[in-house]
N, C-alpha and C positions, 0 to 999 in steps of 0.2 A: 504493500500500500504506499503509494507516493504522495504523502501529505508534506506541504511546506509552510512555513510562516511567512507573511507578508509584512506590510508596514504596521499592521496592527492585528495581530494574532494569525489564525488560519480561518479563512472566510471563502465561501462559494456556494454555488447551488445545492440545495438539500437533496435533490433527486440524483445527483451524480457525483457530489464531493463530500459533502458535510452530512453523510448518512448516519443511521445508527451503528452500523459496523465500524465506521471511521471513528465515532465519538466513543465507542467501547475502546479502541485501540488508544485513542488520544487519553482517555481517563487512565487507562492502565500505565502508559508511558509517562505521563505527566505524575502519577502516583509513585511510579518506581523511582524517579529521579527525587521527588519530594522526601521519600523515605530515607535515601541515601544523605539528604541535607537536614534531616532531623525535623521535618515538617510533618506534623501529625494530622492535621485537619483541614479540609478544604471546604470552603463557604461557596456555594454555587448560586449566583444570580442569574436571571434572565430578563430579556424584553418580553414584548406581547405577541411576538410571532406564533401562529399555530404550530410550528414545528418544534417549538421549545419543549413542550410536554415531552415528545417523542426523545429528543436529544438528551434531555435532562436524566431521563431513566437509564440511557445508553451510558452516559458519562458516570452516573452514580454507581453502576455496576463495575465499570472499569476501574474506578478509585478504590472501591470495597475489594476487588480482586487483588489489588496491590497492598492491602492492609492500611488503606487510608480511612479514616472517618469522615463523614460528610454531613454538612448542616446545609439544608435547602432553604434560601431566601425567598423563593418565589420572585415575582416581578420587582426589580429595583433597578435605579440607574447604574450604570457601570462605575460612575465615581462612588456610589454608595458602597458597592462590594470593595472597592479600593479602601475606603474609610473603615469599614468593619473588620477588614483583614489587618489592618493596623492595630485596631482597638483589642482584638482577641489574639492572645499570644499563642505561638506555635501554629497559627493558621496562616494559609495562603488562599488566594481567591481565583474564582473562575466565572467568566460571564459568558452566557449563551447569547449572542447578539451578532447582527451584521450592521449594527450601527444606523447609517443613513440609506442603506440599500433597501429595496423592496422586499416583500414577504417571501419571495422565491428563494432568497439567499438566508444563510445563517453562518454563524461563525462561533470561534472560541478566542477569548482574550484572557490571559493568565496574570495574576498579580503575585508578586513575591510578598512575604510577611510583612515587609516595609512598605507596602502599597505601591511599590514601584513594578513596571512591566518587565518581562523576563530579558535578559542579556542574550545576545546572540550565541554566545557559547551554550548556555542552557537550551536555547531553541533548537541547536544542532544535535545536541544529546538527546532531545526528546524525538526529534525527526528521525534519528538512527533507531531508537528503540520502537518507534510506530512502524518502521520498515521490517522489522523482525518477528519473532514468535513471541507470543504471549506466555509468560511463565507466572501463574498463579501462585500466591503465598500459601501456606499450610492453612488448612481449615480453621485451626485454633487462632490464626493471626488475621483472619479476613476483617474488614472494617465494619462499621456500623453506620445507619443513617437517621437522622432526626431533622423535623421541621425547626426553623429558628424564625418564629413568628414575630419577634421584636424587631426585626431588621428595618422596616419603614419607619417606625417610631423613633428609633435611635438616629436615623440618617436625618430626619426632619428636625430633631432637636440640635443636632451638630450644624447643620445649615443655618438655623436661626442664631446660633451662637456666634457665626462670624459678622454678624450686624453689631455695630456698636449698641450698646444698651440704651442709649439717650436718644437713639432714632427711632421714629415711629412712622410707619408707611401709611397712616390714616388719611393723608391728604392727597394720597395718589390712587389714580384708576390705571390698572394694568391689564391689558390683554395677554393672556397666556396660552401659547399654543404648545401643547405637549406631543404633538405629532402621533398621537394614538400609540404612544410607546411606554417605556419603561416609567416615565416620570408622571403619568397620568393620575396617580393618587397623591404622591409626596410633595410635588411641586405645587400644586394648588394649596395644600395644607399649609405649605411654608410662607407663601405670601399672604394668604389670609390670615395666619397666626401673627404676623407682623403688622397687621392693621390694615392693608391695602383693599381697595374695592377690587375685586378679581373678576374679569370676563373671560369665560373658558371656551376654548375650541381645541380640537383633537385631544379629547379625553374619553373618547367611546371605542376603544380597540375591539376588535373582533377576531383577532388572529391574522386578518388578511390585509387591513387598511394601513398598517405602520408606515408613515412617511408619505403616504398616498395624496399628493396635492397639498401637503401642509407640511409644518416643521421648518427647522433651519434652511433645508434645501429648497423650499418653496414659499418664500416670505412674502409674497404677492397678496395671499389670502390675510396674513397679518396686517400689512399696510392697509387694506380695505378696511378691516375691523377697527383699526386704530382711529382712522380718520371717522368712520361711522359712529363710533362711540365717545369721541373727543377725548380720547385715552392720553393719559401723559406718557406712558410707554408701552410699547408691545414687547414681548420676549418669545422667541421662538427656539425650541429645543429640538433636538433630533432623536430619532427612536430610541437609543440608550442613554441620552441625557449628558453626554460628554462634550457637546458642543452647542454653543448658543450664538444666535443673531438677535440684535435688538432693533426696534424701530422707534424713532422719536415721534413727538407729538405732530409734527408736521408730515409724518409718512416717510421720512428718510431712513434707508436701511444703514445699519451701523454694522460692519463686519468685524471680523477679529483684529484687524489691524487698528480700526477705530476704537475699539474697546481697549486694546492694549495701550493706545496713546493716553485715553482718558485716564486709566489707572495710574500709568506713570506721571502724567501731569498733575494728578492729585497728590501724589507722594511727595511730601516736602524732605524727607530724608532720602538723598541719592547718593550715597556713600556707601562702601562695604558691600554687605549682600544686597543692597538697593542700588548698587552703583552700576549695574548693567541689565540689559533685556536680551533675551533670546528669541529670535523669530525663525522663519525658514526661508527656503529659497523662493517661495512663493511670497513672502512679505513684499509689500509694495516699497519702492524706494523711497517714497514719500515719508513713510514710517520711520525709516532708518535715519533719514536726514532730520526729520522733526524730533526724534529722541536725542539725537546728538547735540541738538541746539538747546534740549532741556539738561544738557550735562551728563546723559547716560552713555556708556559704551552699549555697542550693539553688535551681535554675531549672529549668522544664519546656522542653523542646523538642517539636516535633511527633513523632508517632508514626512511628517508623522509625530504626533505629540509626544511618544516614548523617546524620540530623538531629541526634541526640545528639553524634556525632563533631564536626560543623560547630560546635555550640555549645561544646564542649570547646576547641576550636581558638580560637574567638572569645574565650573567657575565660582561655585559657591554663591550663586545668584539666586533671586527668588520669583522673579516674573518672566514669564515667556508665554508664547503661543503661537497659533497659526491663523491665517486669514480666513479659513473656514469656520474659525469659532472655538477651537480647542484653546481654552485659556488656563494657564497653571499659575496659581500663586502658592509657591512652596511654603509660604509661612502657614498656610491652611491646608492645602491637599498636595497629594503626591501625583496626580494625574489630572487630565482635563475635566473641568466640572462645569456644566453650562450653567446650572441653577446658582452655584456660588459666584460665578463670574457676573452673572447678572445683578446679584444681590450687592457685590462690591462695587460695581459700576454705578448702580443707581445710588447707593449710598454715599459714594465718593462725590456725585454731583450734587446731592443734598447737602453735604458739608460744604462744598464750595459755594453754594446757591448759584449755580450755573446750569445753563442748557447744554446739552451735547453740542449743538452748533456753535455755542460761544467758546468751548474748549477746543473744538475741531478746527476752528479757524485759525488756530496757531501752527497748522501744519498743511501742506499741499500733497495730496496724492498724486501720483502720476497716473494717466490713464491706462489701464490693465484690462487686457481682453483675455477671457479663459473660454476654451471650447475643449469638450470631451467627445472623442471619436471612438464609437463603438468598434471593437475589434476582436476577431477570434484568436489572433496570433500577435501579441505584443512585440514578438522579435522584428516585425516590420519597420520598428523605428530604427534599426540598424541599416536600412536600405540606403545606399549610397546617394541616390539623388535627394533623399529626406535629410541626410546630413549635409549635403552642399546647399540645400534650400536654408537650413538652419544657419549655415556659415554665412549665407548671402544676407539673410535679415539681420544677423549680428553685425555685419560690417556696415550697415546704415546708421550714419552719425545721430540720426534723430532717434534710434531705437536704444533704449537703456539696456534692457534685457530680454533674452528668449530662452524659454525652457520648455522643452518638449520631453515628456517622461511617460513611462508606462505607470498607471495606476497600481498602487499596491493593494487596493480594495475591489476594484471592479475589472471587468475585461474591456478596458478604454486606454486609449492614448491621451493624455492631458496635454494641451498646447496653451502656453502662456506667452503673450507678448506684451511687453511694457514699454512705452515710448513718451515722447514729449507731447504728441498730439494724438487724439483718439483715432483719427482717420488711419493714420500710419499703424497703430496698433491692429485695428480691424483688419486693414488690408493683409499684413503678413500672416495674422492670425488665421484668416480664412484661407488664404494661399496654402500655408502649411496643412490646414486640416483637409482640403481638397486634395492635396497630394497624397497625403496618408491614405484617405479613401480610395484613391485610384490604384493604390497597391494592393488593396484586399482581394 
């Protein structure tokens, strides 16, 4: 069985890749490595995909066969699993989710006891065991399973604790889009208990509608609802709650770069652990320029919030994130957390007594065009004519950056062109996308 980790766990179609058999072997392989490392218990959470029930049972059997005890958390955001993993000793975490993908896909994300995602070395060890035969422990050593019903309540209280005690959201009307995903219960409770008037969308999961025309990847619905209800903010989470997009009262979309800038701008302490910010290769040049003008250092990690987290650890910094909305505040969380990022941004603006547009007027984003091209074989990116076209685009003095890369989570090639004017960025992005399509 040839299962490989991508940028965010193992992910793919349920019918052909993330099957019950695959999950049985994944559970056994991860459990085998966990035993060697002294990790005794796995905490398994999931989103709302219909396949989660099936895969949860298979993973549970795999872990038990390796001698690992299992705590079943039920539907809970990915960062909620990371938080609980850190708070329960000798435990590690696993999430059954394909994040922003549709219901046809599912995936496995794994957290170490410190709440961080796996290193490359551990991923390779797990892949090697998956490819081999299963070796079940003696019957006297097999694991046990139990439900962990307080997972949601614990996460709700943790999220609320990240908001300064003197702040009250009672003056705010917030439209909250939970993408029919893992946040559909906990995130509404968090905002309501902080005092906000909350208008809900995307909170009726049926196993099939996760991310369907809603959530952080489809913010148009949220924009309409914010304007319709004259709300102060709109908050759009994705299917597993690790990323967020905000909408301001005028209907403007605030992506991960905007949120990072607001959080950095609001922080008066810009030395030591707060002296630098980590973005990715996708981060807008305007963000980099704006942060440097505020006095921050800025570096880029590979795309993927785990790579952002690793860079933060290397540098000893606390703030980083991705344009897509994965935001990490390492003083609070170990991984991207959409709900906490939204709370942090809204709280910061309340303390500053400023609107998002007032803060964001201090930096100028470059026009950036992103196009995702569906492919069956991602190796098409290595075609000589495509590489030549990328070089030609990069040689244009009006182009800041060109990034053409295979998606780590979907069967797509992602094309990003950033330039000094929007028409130039659009032209090269469209030309490259059409060239890729012509090679399929």
